[in-house]
C-alpha positions in Angstrom: 120.0 89.4 230.8 122.1 89.8 233.9 121.3 92.0 236.8 124.7 93.7 237.1 124.2 96.9 239.1 127.7 98.2 238.4 127.1 97.9 234.6 123.8 99.6 234.9 125.4 102.6 236.8 128.2 102.7 234.2 125.5 102.9 231.5 123.8 105.7 233.3 127.1 107.6 233.6 127.8 107.2 229.9 124.4 108.3 228.6 124.0 111.1 231.2 127.1 112.9 229.8 125.8 113.0 226.2 123.2 115.5 225.1 120.1 113.8 223.8 121.1 110.3 225.0 118.9 110.4 228.1 115.8 111.3 226.1 116.6 108.6 223.6 117.0 106.0 226.3 113.8 107.0 228.0 111.9 107.0 224.7 113.3 103.5 223.8 112.5 102.1 227.3 109.0 103.5 227.1 108.4 101.8 223.7 109.9 98.6 225.0 107.7 98.5 228.1 104.6 99.2 226.0 105.5 96.3 223.8 106.0 94.1 226.8 102.7 95.0 228.4 100.9 94.2 225.1 102.8 90.9 224.8 102.0 89.9 228.4 98.3 90.5 227.7 98.4 88.4 224.5 100.8 85.6 225.7 100.1 84.3 229.2 103.3 82.3 229.2 105.7 85.1 228.2 109.4 84.4 228.7 109.9 87.3 231.1 107.0 86.4 233.4 109.4 84.6 235.7 111.2 87.9 236.3 108.6 90.6 236.0 104.8 90.3 236.5 102.4 92.5 234.6 102.0 94.6 237.7 105.8 95.0 237.9 105.9 96.3 234.3 103.1 98.7 235.0 104.9 100.0 238.1 108.1 100.3 236.1 106.3 102.2 233.4 104.8 104.5 236.0 108.2 105.2 237.5 109.6 105.8 234.1 107.1 108.5 233.5 107.8 110.1 236.9 111.5 110.0 236.0 110.9 111.8 232.8 108.8 114.4 234.7 111.6 114.9 237.3 114.3 115.3 234.6 112.1 117.8 232.8 112.0 119.8 236.1 115.8 119.8 236.3 116.2 117.2 239.0 119.7 115.6 238.8 119.5 113.3 235.8 122.1 110.9 237.0 120.3 110.4 240.3 116.9 109.9 238.7 118.4 107.4 236.2 120.2 105.5 238.9 117.0 105.2 240.9 115.3 103.8 237.7 118.1 101.2 237.4 117.6 100.2 241.1 113.9 99.6 240.4 114.9 97.1 237.7 117.0 95.1 240.2 114.7 92.2 240.6 115.1 88.5 240.2 
């Protein structure tokens, strides 16, 4: 609900330390974004439209997939996740 960058980075630090948590987070976020894109297409007056456009969601989904790719290639997980959190800093 709130765009608190400090909390987002603390969240990244917490999940990055635990095995399996990053993958669980990325899977959950992927499912949530798919659901939102579907809802946006069905409901033109979606509650989150003031914060994210459909194009924003598609771009976020694309960056999420790139993040997963980078993590799979052993790029620093914490850095990748922090960049993902920065992308959600809108509104």
